[in-house]
C-alpha positions as CSV (number, residue, x, y, z in Angstrom):
1,V,2.1,-40.2,0.8
2,D,-0.2,-38.7,3.5
3,Q,-3.9,-38.4,3.9
4,L,-5.2,-34.9,4.7
5,C,-8.7,-33.3,4.6
6,G,-10.1,-36.4,2.8
7,C,-7.5,-36.4,0.1
8,R,-4.2,-38.4,-0.4
9,F,-1.1,-36.3,-1.1
10,R,2.1,-37.5,-2.6
11,I,5.0,-35.4,-1.3
12,S,8.3,-35.4,-3.1
13,A,11.6,-34.7,-1.4
14,K,11.8,-31.0,-2.6
15,S,8.2,-30.1,-1.9
16,F,6.8,-28.3,1.2
17,Y,4.3,-30.0,3.5
18,Q,3.0,-29.1,6.9
19,I,4.5,-31.4,9.5
20,N,1.5,-31.6,11.8
21,P,-1.4,-33.2,9.9
22,R,-4.0,-33.0,12.7
23,Q,-3.5,-29.3,13.2
24,T,-3.2,-28.7,9.4
25,E,-6.7,-30.1,9.1
26,V,-7.9,-27.6,11.7
27,L,-6.0,-24.8,9.8
28,Y,-7.4,-25.8,6.4
29,G,-10.9,-26.4,7.8
30,K,-10.9,-22.8,9.1
31,A,-9.7,-21.6,5.7
32,M,-12.6,-23.4,4.0
33,E,-15.0,-22.0,6.5
34,F,-13.8,-18.5,5.9
35,A,-13.9,-19.0,2.1
36,R,-17.7,-19.8,2.2
37,L,-17.5,-21.7,-1.1
38,T,-20.8,-22.6,-2.8
39,G,-19.6,-24.5,-5.8
40,K,-19.8,-21.6,-8.2
41,E,-16.5,-19.9,-7.4
42,R,-13.3,-19.5,-9.4
43,V,-10.6,-20.1,-6.8
44,L,-6.9,-19.2,-7.0
45,D,-4.5,-21.0,-4.7
46,A,-1.4,-18.9,-4.7
47,Y,1.9,-20.4,-3.4
48,C,0.0,-23.7,-3.7
49,G,2.8,-26.2,-3.0
50,I,1.6,-29.7,-3.7
51,G,-2.0,-28.5,-4.0
52,T,-3.2,-29.2,-0.4
53,I,-5.4,-26.1,-0.1
54,G,-6.7,-26.0,-3.7
55,L,-7.5,-29.7,-3.8
56,T,-9.3,-29.4,-0.4
57,A,-11.4,-26.6,-1.9
58,S,-12.0,-28.3,-5.2
59,G,-15.1,-30.2,-4.1
60,K,-16.8,-26.9,-3.2
61,A,-15.6,-24.7,-6.1
62,R,-16.3,-24.5,-9.8
63,Q,-12.7,-24.2,-10.8
64,V,-9.3,-24.1,-8.9
65,V,-6.1,-22.7,-10.3
66,G,-2.9,-23.3,-8.3
67,V,0.4,-21.4,-8.8
68,E,3.7,-22.4,-7.3
69,L,7.4,-21.7,-8.1
70,N,8.7,-25.1,-7.1
71,R,8.4,-27.3,-10.2
72,D,8.6,-30.5,-8.1
73,A,5.7,-29.4,-6.0
74,V,3.7,-28.6,-9.1
75,R,4.3,-32.0,-10.5
76,D,3.1,-33.4,-7.1
77,A,0.0,-31.2,-7.3
78,I,-0.9,-32.4,-10.8
79,G,-0.4,-36.0,-9.7
80,N,-2.4,-35.4,-6.5
81,A,-5.3,-34.0,-8.5
82,K,-5.3,-37.1,-10.8
83,H,-4.9,-39.5,-7.9
84,N,-7.8,-37.9,-6.0
85,G,-10.0,-37.8,-9.2
86,V,-10.1,-34.0,-9.2
87,K,-11.0,-32.7,-12.6
88,N,-11.6,-29.0,-11.9
89,A,-8.1,-28.0,-10.8
90,R,-5.1,-26.8,-12.9
91,F,-1.6,-26.1,-11.6
92,F,1.1,-23.8,-13.0
93,A,4.8,-23.7,-12.3
94,A,5.5,-20.0,-12.1
95,D,6.4,-17.2,-9.7
96,A,3.2,-16.2,-8.0
97,T,3.8,-12.5,-8.3
98,A,4.6,-12.6,-12.0
99,W,1.7,-15.0,-12.7
100,I,-0.9,-13.0,-10.9
101,Q,0.3,-9.7,-12.3
102,E,0.0,-11.1,-15.9
103,A,-3.4,-12.6,-15.1
104,A,-4.8,-9.4,-13.6
105,E,-3.5,-7.3,-16.5
106,A,-5.2,-9.8,-18.9
107,G,-8.5,-9.1,-17.0
108,Q,-8.8,-12.5,-15.3
109,R,-10.9,-12.7,-12.2
110,A,-11.1,-14.9,-9.1
111,D,-14.0,-15.1,-6.6
112,V,-11.8,-16.4,-3.8
113,I,-8.0,-16.2,-3.5
114,F,-6.2,-18.4,-1.0
115,M,-2.6,-17.3,-0.4
116,D,-0.1,-19.2,1.7
117,P,3.2,-17.3,1.1
118,P,6.6,-18.2,2.5
119,R,7.8,-16.8,5.8
120,E,8.9,-13.5,4.2
121,G,5.3,-12.9,3.1
122,S,4.1,-11.7,-0.2
123,T,5.1,-8.8,-2.5
124,P,3.4,-5.4,-3.0
125,R,3.0,-6.3,-6.8
126,F,1.3,-9.6,-5.9
127,L,-1.1,-7.8,-3.5
128,E,-1.9,-5.0,-5.9
129,S,-2.7,-7.7,-8.5
130,V,-5.0,-9.4,-6.0
131,A,-6.9,-6.1,-5.7
132,R,-7.1,-5.8,-9.5
133,M,-8.5,-9.3,-9.8
134,A,-11.2,-8.2,-7.3
135,P,-12.0,-11.4,-5.4
136,K,-14.9,-11.3,-3.0
137,R,-12.7,-12.9,-0.4
138,V,-9.0,-13.4,0.3
139,I,-8.0,-16.1,2.7
140,Y,-4.5,-15.6,3.9
141,V,-2.6,-18.4,5.6
142,S,0.6,-17.3,7.3
143,C,3.5,-18.8,9.3
144,N,4.7,-15.3,10.2
145,P,2.2,-12.9,11.7
146,E,4.6,-9.9,11.2
147,T,4.8,-10.2,7.4
148,M,1.1,-11.1,7.4
149,A,0.3,-7.8,9.2
150,R,2.4,-5.9,6.7
151,D,0.7,-7.5,3.7
152,L,-2.8,-7.0,5.2
153,A,-2.1,-3.3,5.6
154,L,-1.7,-3.1,1.8
155,L,-4.8,-5.1,1.1
156,T,-6.9,-3.0,3.5
157,A,-5.6,0.1,1.8
158,K,-6.8,-1.4,-1.5
159,G,-10.4,-1.9,-0.2
160,Y,-10.4,-5.1,1.7
161,R,-11.7,-5.4,5.3
162,A,-10.4,-7.9,7.8
163,E,-13.2,-10.2,8.8
164,G,-11.5,-12.6,11.2
165,F,-8.3,-14.4,12.2
166,T,-7.7,-17.7,13.9
167,P,-4.3,-18.8,15.2
168,V,-3.5,-22.5,14.9
169,D,-0.7,-24.1,16.9
170,L,1.1,-26.4,14.5
171,F,4.3,-26.3,16.5
172,P,3.5,-27.1,20.1
173,Q,6.1,-25.8,22.7
174,T,7.6,-23.3,20.3
175,A,6.9,-19.6,19.7
176,H,5.8,-20.3,16.1
177,C,2.1,-20.2,15.2
178,E,0.2,-20.4,11.9
179,V,-2.6,-17.9,11.4
180,V,-5.5,-18.0,8.9
181,G,-7.3,-14.7,8.2
182,A,-10.3,-13.8,6.1
183,L,-10.7,-10.5,4.2
184,T,-13.7,-9.4,2.2
185,R,-13.8,-6.8,-0.5
186,S,-15.8,-3.7,0.5
187,Q,-18.7,-2.8,-1.8
188,K,-17.2,0.6,-2.6
189,S,-13.8,-0.8,-3.5
190,K,-12.6,-0.4,-7.1
191,G,-9.3,-2.3,-6.7
């Protein structure tokens, strides 16, 4: 169990968790700043792990939905929501690409999408479905700036504009760096 961003998180053995809590708070703080939540938004937390980003956002959002392939992590996310008294968050064990594609095809919408994919980045189908869901903002957290750049090229081609990026050094004295970026949907975009 660890405390992060005002919440307590249970982390099971097969779940992912950032190893530098101080810098993770900086990273997630910047993600929340970029999201500009007002309390009215429907938020999607894709690749949500144990729910750290979604539960951090839950106090400033109307509804949070988290999606994660790792079933152990989803069990942790559900338990973490209960343990922290969060009632406006739901978590689903599913492949993020398949889940968002189905949701977009069903006409579901999100106001803000947080995405924190694995090192290999996201998929074109996932990113196309993001555009179909038409969120006002996409907050992309990445541990691999190369795959992030590839994914952002597709999102900008779909009508999103890069608004800002902040690197956060979670791994001092290594070449690795996390990056959080904000994209906004252009007014003329049709998804």
